[in-house]
C-alpha positions as CSV (number, residue, x, y, z in Angstrom):
1,M,65.3,34.7,40.2
2,S,63.8,37.6,38.9
3,G,60.1,38.5,38.3
4,A,60.3,37.8,34.5
5,E,61.5,34.5,35.2
6,V,59.4,33.6,37.7
7,A,56.6,34.6,35.3
8,A,58.0,32.2,32.7
9,L,58.4,29.6,35.0
10,V,54.3,29.7,36.0
11,V,53.2,30.1,32.1
12,A,55.8,27.1,31.1
13,V,54.0,25.4,34.2
14,A,50.6,26.2,33.1
15,A,51.6,25.5,29.2
16,T,52.5,22.0,30.4
17,V,49.2,21.2,32.5
18,A,47.2,22.6,29.7
19,L,49.1,20.6,27.4
20,C,48.4,17.2,29.3
21,L,45.2,18.3,29.9
22,L,44.4,18.5,25.9
23,V,46.5,15.3,25.4
24,A,44.0,13.4,28.2
25,V,41.2,14.8,26.0
26,V,42.2,13.8,23.0
27,V,42.8,10.4,24.4
28,W,39.4,10.1,25.6
29,L,38.0,11.3,22.1
30,A,40.1,8.7,20.2
31,R,38.6,5.7,22.5
32,A,35.1,7.3,22.1
33,V,35.4,7.5,18.6
34,R,36.6,3.6,18.8
35,A,33.5,2.8,20.4
36,L,31.5,4.7,18.3
37,N,33.1,2.4,15.6
38,V,32.1,-0.5,17.3
39,E,28.5,0.4,17.4
40,V,28.5,1.7,14.1
41,D,29.7,-1.8,12.5
42,H,27.3,-3.5,15.1
43,L,24.2,-1.6,13.7
44,R,25.4,-2.0,10.2
45,R,25.4,-5.8,10.6
46,E,22.0,-5.4,12.0
47,T,20.5,-3.5,9.5
48,A,21.7,-5.6,6.6
49,A,20.2,-8.6,8.0
50,T,16.9,-6.6,8.8
51,V,16.7,-5.0,5.3
52,A,17.2,-9.0,3.8
53,A,14.6,-10.2,6.0
54,L,12.2,-7.1,5.0
55,A,13.3,-8.3,1.3
56,D,12.3,-11.4,1.7
57,A,9.0,-10.3,3.4
58,V,8.1,-8.2,0.3
59,G,8.8,-10.9,-1.8
60,H,6.3,-13.0,0.0
61,A,3.7,-10.2,0.0
62,E,4.1,-9.9,-3.6
63,A,3.6,-13.6,-4.2
64,E,0.6,-13.7,-2.0
65,M,-0.8,-10.5,-4.0
66,D,-0.2,-12.6,-7.3
67,R,-1.9,-15.4,-6.3
68,T,-4.8,-13.3,-4.5
69,D,-5.6,-11.5,-7.7
70,G,-5.4,-14.9,-9.8
71,L,-8.0,-15.8,-7.3
72,L,-9.9,-12.6,-7.7
73,D,-10.2,-13.0,-11.7
74,A,-11.0,-16.4,-10.9
75,A,-14.1,-15.5,-8.8
76,E,-15.2,-12.6,-11.0
77,R,-15.1,-14.8,-14.0
78,I,-17.1,-17.6,-12.0
79,T,-19.6,-14.6,-10.9
80,A,-19.9,-13.4,-14.5
81,A,-20.9,-16.7,-15.4
82,A,-23.2,-17.3,-13.0
83,E,-25.0,-14.4,-13.6
84,T,-25.4,-15.3,-17.4
85,R,-26.4,-18.5,-16.4
86,A,-28.9,-17.3,-14.1
87,R,-30.3,-14.5,-16.5
88,L,-30.5,-17.5,-19.3
89,T,-32.5,-19.9,-17.0
90,T,-34.7,-16.7,-16.1
91,D,-35.5,-15.9,-19.6
92,A,-35.9,-19.5,-20.6
93,L,-38.2,-20.5,-17.7
94,S,-40.4,-17.3,-17.1
95,T,-42.4,-17.4,-20.1
96,P,-43.6,-21.3,-19.6
97,V,-44.2,-20.9,-16.2
98,I,-46.2,-17.6,-16.6
99,K,-48.1,-19.6,-19.5
100,A,-48.5,-22.8,-17.3
101,L,-49.8,-20.7,-14.2
102,A,-52.1,-18.8,-16.4
103,L,-53.4,-22.2,-18.1
104,A,-54.0,-23.4,-14.7
105,A,-55.8,-20.3,-13.4
106,G,-58.0,-20.2,-16.4
107,T,-58.8,-24.2,-16.2
108,N,-59.5,-23.4,-12.5
109,R,-62.1,-20.8,-13.3
110,A,-63.0,-22.8,-15.7
111,A,-63.8,-25.6,-13.7
112,Q,-65.3,-23.5,-11.1
113,R,-68.1,-22.1,-13.5
114,L,-68.7,-25.9,-14.7
115,K,-69.5,-26.5,-10.9
116,R,-71.7,-23.6,-10.4
117,T,-73.6,-24.5,-13.7
118,S,-74.1,-28.1,-12.9
């Protein structure tokens, strides 16, 4: 065997070893891609379930907000009506009560003057 033949043999063996290593790496990468695909499918299923649950929760929250808005509107109407009634009651009663108190005070003074003179 000549030097060129030995060199060709060494290159051929090195190329074969390199090819085997590359095949092993490709097989390992293919397994990793399959495992990743399985995990992606699992995450996709879980995400779909979570999104559905979130959509349901948002629907319930919207319904509760609508109900709360209705309650607040009713409370505002009741408050406005109570304020109007209170103002009307105050307006209607304050003048007669003031006049009655003034009459009572005047009557009391007149009674005291009558007592003093007698």
